[in-house]
GUMI-620380 format. One record per residue (C-alpha): residue number from 1; x, y, z; residue in three letters. Coordinates in pm, whole numbers, padded with zeros to 5 digits. Layout:
BEGIN
PT     k        u        v        w     r
PT   NUM        X        Y        Z   ALA
...
END
This chain:
BEGIN
PT     k        u        v        w     r
PT     1   -07867   -07193    00038   MET
PT     2   -07552   -07016    00163   ASN
PT     3   -07545   -06738   -00097   THR
PT     4   -07905   -06622   -00148   PRO
PT     5   -07813   -06276   -00277   LEU
PT     6   -07557   -06403   -00525   SER
PT     7   -07797   -06673   -00641   ASP
PT     8   -08064   -06410   -00708   PHE
PT     9   -07820   -06201   -00910   LEU
PT    10   -07715   -06504   -01112   ASP
PT    11   -08077   -06585   -01186   GLU
PT    12   -08168   -06230   -01288   TYR
PT    13   -07857   -06193   -01502   GLY
PT    14   -07946   -06513   -01686   GLY
PT    15   -08297   -06403   -01781   LYS
PT    16   -08187   -06154   -02044   GLY
PT    17   -08436   -05896   -01919   MET
PT    18   -08467   -05561   -02088   LEU
PT    19   -08338   -05340   -01809   ARG
PT    20   -08557   -05034   -01797   LEU
PT    21   -08409   -04936   -01464   HIS
PT    22   -08089   -04806   -01311   MET
PT    23   -07791   -04827   -01339   PRO
PT    24   -07723   -04671   -01674   GLY
PT    25   -07488   -04936   -01806   HIS
PT    26   -07800   -05145   -01888   ASN
PT    27   -07655   -05473   -01768   GLY
PT    28   -07298   -05451   -01899   GLU
PT    29   -07210   -05544   -01542   GLU
PT    30   -07485   -05801   -01501   SER
PT    31   -07479   -05828   -01119   HIS
PT    32   -07481   -05451   -01064   ASP
PT    33   -07848   -05374   -01013   ILE
PT    34   -08083   -05155   -00814   THR
PT    35   -08374   -05246   -00583   GLU
PT    36   -08581   -05430   -00843   ILE
PT    37   -08852   -05680   -00758   ASP
PT    38   -08702   -05962   -00550   GLY
PT    39   -08366   -05790   -00493   ALA
PT    40   -08450   -05675   -00138   ASP
PT    41   -08337   -05341    00010   SER
PT    42   -08037   -05301    00241   LEU
PT    43   -08212   -05064    00481   TYR
PT    44   -08534   -05264    00507   GLU
PT    45   -08403   -05608    00597   THR
PT    46   -08556   -05601    00946   ASP
PT    47   -08896   -05658    00786   THR
PT    48   -08829   -05769    00429   SER
PT    49   -08740   -06138    00472   CYS
PT    50   -08571   -06098    00132   GLY
PT    51   -08239   -06218   -00010   VAL
PT    52   -08025   -05953    00166   ILE
PT    53   -08201   -06024    00496   ALA
PT    54   -08139   -06395    00445   HIS
PT    55   -07771   -06332    00369   SER
PT    56   -07728   -06107    00675   GLU
PT    57   -07882   -06381    00892   ALA
PT    58   -07631   -06633    00757   ILE
PT    59   -07345   -06391    00831   ALA
PT    60   -07473   -06337    01186   ALA
PT    61   -07468   -06712    01247   LYS
PT    62   -07119   -06744    01101   ILE
PT    63   -06981   -06465    01320   PHE
PT    64   -07174   -06559    01633   GLY
PT    65   -07368   -06232    01638   ALA
PT    66   -07727   -06169    01742   GLU
PT    67   -07769   -05938    01443   ARG
PT    68   -07544   -05853    01151   THR
PT    69   -07602   -05561    00917   CYS
PT    70   -07419   -05531    00587   TYR
PT    71   -07246   -05207    00496   SER
PT    72   -07157   -05102    00143   ALA
PT    73   -06982   -04795    00286   GLY
PT    74   -06702   -04963    00475   GLY
PT    75   -06643   -04954    00849   SER
PT    76   -06696   -04578    00832   THR
PT    77   -07068   -04629    00771   LEU
PT    78   -07076   -04908    01031   ALA
PT    79   -06915   -04681    01293   ILE
PT    80   -07150   -04395    01211   GLN
PT    81   -07445   -04630    01247   THR
PT    82   -07324   -04777    01576   ALA
PT    83   -07270   -04435    01732   LEU
PT    84   -07606   -04310    01605   ALA
PT    85   -07769   -04611    01770   VAL
PT    86   -07601   -04519    02101   LEU
PT    87   -07700   -04155    02055   LYS
PT    88   -08063   -04262    02015   SER
PT    89   -08029   -04446    02347   GLN
PT    90   -07917   -04132    02533   GLY
PT    91   -07538   -04148    02493   CYS
PT    92   -07369   -03807    02516   LYS
PT    93   -07002   -03882    02593   THR
PT    94   -06778   -04146    02436   ILE
PT    95   -06453   -04262    02595   ALA
PT    96   -06213   -04347    02314   ALA
PT    97   -05846   -04423    02258   GLY
PT    98   -05648   -04143    02104   ARG
PT    99   -05556   -04384    01823   CYS
PT   100   -05917   -04394    01695   SER
PT   101   -05995   -04369    01326   HIS
PT   102   -06115   -04037    01186   ARG
PT   103   -06462   -04184    01127   SER
PT   104   -06519   -04166    01504   LEU
PT   105   -06439   -03795    01501   VAL
PT   106   -06657   -03716    01201   SER
PT   107   -06946   -03913    01351   ALA
PT   108   -06903   -03729    01682   ALA
PT   109   -06925   -03398    01495   ALA
PT   110   -07241   -03502    01311   LEU
PT   111   -07406   -03649    01622   LEU
PT   112   -07280   -03385    01868   ASP
PT   113   -07105   -03640    02088   LEU
PT   114   -06837   -03537    02334   ASP
PT   115   -06519   -03747    02336   ILE
PT   116   -06320   -03830    02648   LYS
PT   117   -05977   -03924    02515   TRP
PT   118   -05785   -04217    02662   LEU
PT   119   -05415   -04162    02607   TYR
PT   120   -05168   -04438    02524   PRO
PT   121   -04815   -04477    02649   GLU
PT   122   -04689   -04496    02291   GLU
PT   123   -04840   -04318    01991   TYR
PT   124   -04997   -04450    01778   PRO
PT   125   -05112   -04767    01951   THR
PT   126   -05430   -04926    02077   ALA
PT   127   -05279   -04999    02415   ALA
PT   128   -05491   -04761    02618   VAL
PT   129   -05631   -04790    02968   ASP
PT   130   -05989   -04911    02936   CYS
PT   131   -06038   -04979    03306   SER
PT   132   -06363   -04877    03470   LYS
PT   133   -06176   -04597    03650   GLN
PT   134   -06057   -04453    03318   ALA
PT   135   -06412   -04470    03182   LEU
PT   136   -06560   -04260    03461   SER
PT   137   -06790   -03993    03321   GLY
PT   138   -06842   -04167    02986   ALA
PT   139   -07169   -04314    02862   ASP
PT   140   -07002   -04556    02620   ALA
PT   141   -06662   -04692    02520   LEU
PT   142   -06512   -04687    02170   PHE
PT   143   -06203   -04906    02132   PHE
PT   144   -05982   -05041    01856   THR
PT   145   -05933   -05417    01851   ASN
PT   146   -05653   -05439    01595   VAL
PT   147   -05471   -05120    01505   ASP
PT   148   -05279   -05043    01187   TYR
PT   149   -04954   -05181    01328   TYR
PT   150   -05114   -05504    01452   GLY
PT   151   -05151   -05410    01819   GLY
PT   152   -05460   -05481    02021   THR
PT   153   -05650   -05334    02311   CYS
PT   154   -05728   -05570    02598   HIS
PT   155   -06071   -05476    02728   VAL
PT   156   -06262   -05642    03007   GLU
PT   157   -06636   -05590    03053   ALA
PT   158   -06657   -05209    03066   PRO
PT   159   -06996   -05188    03235   GLY
PT   160   -07116   -04937    02973   ILE
PT   161   -07218   -04984    02608   PRO
PT   162   -06917   -05060    02390   ALA
PT   163   -06839   -05011    02022   VAL
PT   164   -06537   -05186    01875   CYS
PT   165   -06353   -05063    01568   ASP
PT   166   -06253   -05407    01444   ASN
PT   167   -06192   -05287    01089   ALA
PT   168   -05869   -05485    01065   HIS
PT   169   -05983   -05791    01257   GLY
PT   170   -06287   -05942    01085   ALA
PT   171   -06083   -06253    01007   TYR
PT   172   -06018   -06325    01377   LEU
PT   173   -06350   -06506    01407   ARG
PT   174   -06209   -06786    01191   PHE
PT   175   -05866   -06829    01349   VAL
PT   176   -05811   -07147    01547   SER
PT   177   -05776   -07047    01913   LYS
PT   178   -05624   -07388    01988   ALA
PT   179   -05342   -07318    01743   ALA
PT   180   -05293   -06943    01790   PHE
PT   181   -05413   -06870    02143   GLY
PT   182   -05668   -06619    02267   ARG
PT   183   -05467   -06296    02271   GLU
PT   184   -05639   -06174    01957   TYR
PT   185   -06013   -06228    01994   LEU
PT   186   -06297   -06138    01765   HIS
PT   187   -06537   -05898    01947   PRO
PT   188   -06814   -06158    01940   MET
PT   189   -06583   -06375    02153   GLU
PT   190   -06499   -06113    02418   MET
PT   191   -06772   -06210    02660   GLY
PT   192   -06948   -05876    02704   PHE
PT   193   -07210   -05682    02504   PRO
PT   194   -07044   -05503    02213   VAL
PT   195   -07124   -05357    01874   ILE
PT   196   -06847   -05430    01625   SER
PT   197   -06771   -05243    01300   ALA
PT   198   -06560   -05456    01067   GLU
PT   199   -06412   -05394    00723   SER
PT   200   -06441   -05725    00547   ALA
PT   201   -06240   -05590    00255   HIS
PT   202   -05924   -05536    00461   LYS
PT   203   -05852   -05901    00535   THR
PT   204   -06129   -06107    00374   LEU
PT   205   -06183   -06171   -00001   PRO
PT   206   -06450   -05906   -00058   THR
PT   207   -06476   -05584   -00257   LEU
PT   208   -06355   -05249   -00125   THR
PT   209   -06625   -05093    00091   GLY
PT   210   -06765   -05425    00211   ALA
PT   211   -06814   -05423    00588   ALA
PT   212   -07020   -05567    00871   TYR
PT   213   -07189   -05422    01174   LEU
PT   214   -07227   -05699    01432   HIS
PT   215   -07443   -05675    01742   PHE
PT   216   -07365   -05922    02019   SER
PT   217   -07607   -06063    02271   LYS
PT   218   -07716   -05793    02515   GLY
PT   219   -07710   -05504    02265   THR
PT   220   -08008   -05314    02127   ASP
PT   221   -08015   -05317    01747   TYR
PT   222   -08379   -05223    01702   SER
PT   223   -08295   -04894    01524   ARG
PT   224   -07979   -05004    01345   ALA
PT   225   -08123   -05003    00994   LYS
PT   226   -08297   -04670    01051   GLU
PT   227   -07967   -04513    01155   MET
PT   228   -07771   -04681    00876   GLU
PT   229   -08009   -04530    00621   ALA
PT   230   -07940   -04181    00763   MET
PT   231   -07570   -04204    00674   PHE
PT   232   -07550   -04453    00389   GLY
PT   233   -07610   -04402    00021   SER
PT   234   -07966   -04466   -00094   SER
PT   235   -07804   -04660   -00381   SER
PT   236   -07584   -04915   -00200   PRO
PT   237   -07374   -05129   -00431   SER
PT   238   -07514   -05476   -00496   TYR
PT   239   -07169   -05584   -00610   LEU
PT   240   -07029   -05500   -00267   ILE
PT   241   -07315   -05672   -00087   MET
PT   242   -07279   -05974   -00312   GLU
PT   243   -06911   -06003   -00220   SER
PT   244   -07014   -06034    00147   LEU
PT   245   -07270   -06294    00050   ASP
PT   246   -07013   -06491   -00149   ARG
PT   247   -06776   -06494    00146   PHE
PT   248   -07046   -06663    00352   ASN
PT   249   -07048   -06951    00109   GLY
PT   250   -06671   -06955    00087   ARG
PT   251   -06605   -06979    00461   ILE
PT   252   -06879   -07236    00511   LEU
PT   253   -06730   -07449    00234   ALA
PT   254   -06373   -07416    00365   ASP
PT   255   -06376   -07306    00732   PRO
PT   256   -06002   -07368    00777   GLU
PT   257   -05887   -07134    00500   CYS
PT   258   -05818   -06842    00735   VAL
PT   259   -05614   -07048    00977   SER
PT   260   -05407   -07185    00686   ARG
PT   261   -05328   -06831    00575   ALA
PT   262   -05231   -06739    00932   CYS
PT   263   -04996   -07040    00946   VAL
PT   264   -04828   -06922    00625   SER
PT   265   -04777   -06572    00768   VAL
PT   266   -04648   -06713    01097   LYS
PT   267   -04388   -06917    00912   LYS
PT   268   -04292   -06608    00713   LEU
PT   269   -04235   -06412    01035   LYS
PT   270   -04007   -06690    01162   THR
PT   271   -03804   -06688    00841   ARG
PT   272   -03775   -06308    00838   LEU
PT   273   -03649   -06307    01195   ALA
PT   274   -03388   -06566    01094   ALA
PT   275   -03280   -06333    00811   HIS
PT   276   -03217   -06062    01070   GLY
PT   277   -03528   -05847    01030   PHE
PT   278   -03663   -05683    01346   THR
PT   279   -04037   -05744    01372   LEU
PT   280   -04284   -05561    01589   ARG
PT   281   -04540   -05785    01758   LYS
PT   282   -04853   -05794    01545   SER
PT   283   -05166   -05992    01470   ASP
PT   284   -05178   -06307    01258   HIS
PT   285   -05213   -06149    00912   LEU
PT   286   -04977   -05857    00952   ARG
PT   287   -04598   -05829    00936   VAL
PT   288   -04468   -05506    01089   THR
PT   289   -04098   -05449    01023   ILE
PT   290   -03869   -05203    01200   ASN
PT   291   -03696   -05065    00893   THR
PT   292   -03457   -04837    01078   ARG
PT   293   -03290   -05147    01221   ALA
PT   294   -03222   -05236    00854   TRP
PT   295   -03086   -04889    00784   GLY
PT   296   -03387   -04720    00619   TYR
PT   297   -03682   -04503    00703   SER
PT   298   -04009   -04680    00641   GLY
PT   299   -04071   -04464    00333   GLN
PT   300   -03726   -04545    00190   GLU
PT   301   -03774   -04915    00257   PHE
PT   302   -04118   -04909    00095   ALA
PT   303   -03970   -04756   -00220   GLU
PT   304   -03701   -05026   -00234   ALA
PT   305   -03969   -05291   -00183   LEU
PT   306   -04175   -05136   -00461   ARG
PT   307   -03882   -05169   -00700   LEU
PT   308   -03875   -05538   -00608   ASN
PT   309   -04237   -05582   -00714   GLY
PT   310   -04422   -05555   -00383   ALA
PT   311   -04638   -05278   -00236   GLU
PT   312   -04679   -05243    00142   CYS
PT   313   -04990   -05126    00326   GLU
PT   314   -04824   -04853    00534   LEU
PT   315   -04486   -04688    00571   ALA
PT   316   -04384   -04430    00831   ASP
PT   317   -04049   -04313    00966   GLU
PT   318   -03989   -04635    01162   ASN
PT   319   -04195   -04918    01016   TYR
PT   320   -04354   -05077    00716   ILE
PT   321   -04667   -05287    00746   VAL
PT   322   -04730   -05582    00517   LEU
PT   323   -05095   -05681    00520   LEU
PT   324   -05185   -06033    00415   PHE
PT   325   -05534   -06178    00377   SER
PT   326   -05750   -06476    00454   ALA
PT   327   -05660   -06625    00117   ILE
PT   328   -05285   -06566    00137   THR
PT   329   -05094   -06867    00007   SER
PT   330   -04750   -07002    00102   PRO
PT   331   -04637   -06883   -00243   GLU
PT   332   -04749   -06526   -00161   ASP
PT   333   -04536   -06537    00154   CYS
PT   334   -04237   -06674   -00033   GLN
PT   335   -04262   -06396   -00287   ARG
PT   336   -04279   -06137   -00006   ALA
PT   337   -03974   -06293    00157   GLU
PT   338   -03778   -06276   -00167   MET
PT   339   -03870   -05910   -00224   ALA
PT   340   -03763   -05819    00129   LEU
PT   341   -03436   -06008    00122   CYS
PT   342   -03328   -05835   -00200   LEU
PT   343   -03299   -05507   -00006   ILE
PT   344   -02942   -05446    00106   ASP
PT   345   -02889   -05413    00478   ARG
PT   346   -02730   -05085    00588   LEU
PT   347   -02609   -04944    00919   ALA
PT   348   -02896   -04907    01167   PRO
PT   349   -03060   -04569    01213   LEU
PT   350   -03191   -04428    01542   PRO
PT   351   -03567   -04454    01587   ALA
PT   352   -03784   -04148    01531   VAL
PT   353   -03989   -04069    01841   SER
PT   354   -04355   -03988    01789   TYR
PT   355   -04473   -03787    02090   PRO
PT   356   -04787   -03855    02288   VAL
PT   357   -04957   -03520    02260   ILE
PT   358   -05231   -03382    02481   ARG
PT   359   -05348   -03059    02316   PRO
PT   360   -05579   -02833    02512   LYS
PT   361   -05945   -02855    02412   LYS
PT   362   -06104   -02517    02341   GLU
PT   363   -06432   -02607    02169   THR
PT   364   -06637   -02917    02102   SER
PT   365   -06565   -03128    01795   VAL
PT   366   -06898   -03031    01643   ARG
PT   367   -06852   -02658    01702   GLU
PT   368   -06505   -02663    01553   ALA
PT   369   -06594   -02867    01243   VAL
PT   370   -06886   -02644    01151   PHE
PT   371   -06718   -02312    01232   SER
PT   372   -06564   -02078    00977   LYS
PT   373   -06205   -02180    00912   GLN
PT   374   -05917   -02144    00672   ARG
PT   375   -05639   -02373    00551   LYS
PT   376   -05280   -02268    00622   ILE
PT   377   -04935   -02433    00604   PRO
PT   378   -04886   -02660    00907   ALA
PT   379   -04568   -02476    01010   GLU
PT   380   -04776   -02160    01059   GLU
PT   381   -05044   -02325    01273   ALA
PT   382   -04876   -02315    01616   THR
PT   383   -05096   -02135    01865   GLY
PT   384   -05411   -02166    01654   LYS
PT   385   -05720   -02380    01713   ALA
PT   386   -05762   -02678    01484   CYS
PT   387   -06077   -02677    01272   GLY
PT   388   -06061   -02983    01048   GLY
PT   389   -05971   -03347    01095   ILE
PT   390   -05596   -03366    01026   GLN
PT   391   -05514   -03729    00959   SER
PT   392   -05253   -03882    00728   PRO
PT   393   -05390   -04181    00536   CYS
PT   394   -05302   -04445    00618   PRO
PT   395   -05353   -04484    00913   PRO
PT   396   -05629   -04218    00914   CYS
PT   397   -05571   -04136    01281   ILE
PT   398   -05621   -03765    01349   PRO
PT   399   -05312   -03602    01496   ILE
PT   400   -05485   -03295    01635   VAL
PT   401   -05859   -03305    01690   MET
PT   402   -06104   -03033    01584   PRO
PT   403   -06137   -02781    01864   GLY
PT   404   -05788   -02841    02008   GLU
PT   405   -05515   -02579    02034   ARG
PT   406   -05209   -02661    01821   ILE
PT   407   -04918   -02621    02061   ASP
PT   408   -04551   -02676    01979   SER
PT   409   -04568   -03052    02048   GLU
PT   410   -04875   -03088    01827   ALA
PT   411   -04704   -02892    01550   ALA
PT   412   -04403   -03125    01570   GLU
PT   413   -04633   -03430    01552   ALA
PT   414   -04799   -03286    01240   LEU
PT   415   -04455   -03244    01084   ARG
PT   416   -04350   -03601    01169   LEU
PT   417   -04664   -03738    01009   TYR
PT   418   -04614   -03536    00695   GLY
PT   419   -04919   -03313    00734   VAL
PT   420   -04856   -03012    00508   LYS
PT   421   -05170   -02804    00559   TYR
PT   422   -05405   -02754    00853   VAL
PT   423   -05753   -02604    00875   SER
PT   424   -05769   -02360    01166   VAL
PT   425   -06052   -02159    01317   LEU
PT   426   -06075   -01795    01221   GLU
END
């Protein structure tokens, strides 16, 4: 049985039971249930041997993990859980790329973790120095495997516990390395102990909020469920968990589906280059286009694309990002090509430079987040200490971190990213 959770929900929905339990729709959505008899409990699967536990075990085998925990709260919950696990093991300082998702920062505030920032050569990017020398003084490493633009961070065995934000790279486990090479690896294939947080819903056919937390061989997951329960809702969505369960059955039935989608996207990239588009190097399911080479800001190009019936994942001053999925078809790629080619080419525009900023730290993340603060227009924030997590979404990468002084370079970065208001310490 490849889909034990989904099978249980089918069976229960077919019984016509009088539902004297939550949720309040009384079965209008038949698979949306609570922890009734036989349904298992997400935070008790270490001991339950129930349908969720069975499904998680199947997922672990599929991904090559020692232990897989489902998350109905996205990679955010998975990251919070992973860092709480490390905290329980004595971790105090995390080395992390400056391009890290805001969930790292919020978790650090809640867990009172110090962050040693690793700065990239280009912002934003995952290309940070993760050498052992750069990690000196840190108890653990937090790195991004695939960033929003499709870049990756090449990490060798760090010698300290590692957490990977692989939110955009869950699909990489199913990509043929013989056909596509080994530049983009799934964390379970990296060859060193790592905990990986992965948003299934970004690239796999699952519901929004569906995510995994994978523990590789050599990691300690004994308190994972305990820590997940501290951050996650006590009413996790069965619909979300079922979508993870259904994917298990889907990939087992058709293990080549992801590679076929990647082939379609690869062919699309080749055709777009032949049309004259300038593409930034990216992973197998992402097309990142330099729109200024076509004569538009990313935002202007996105609006033109929208008028042609297609919505992109991200647009900034220089790029748009088209995000495809594990079930993308050749027809999907042809439609994307048509929508792109309908946009008139104009005279190229100079690129907008996003500075690599290194604001001065004045207080810890935790102290800043929980201090008294006020929200002011970003143009008035120069010289003040940042209090909140200022991150445009997407890509949800904080520009200035809580506790850092907003200098003139930081203020300019906030402007470039379209941040209008900033919370500052009083």
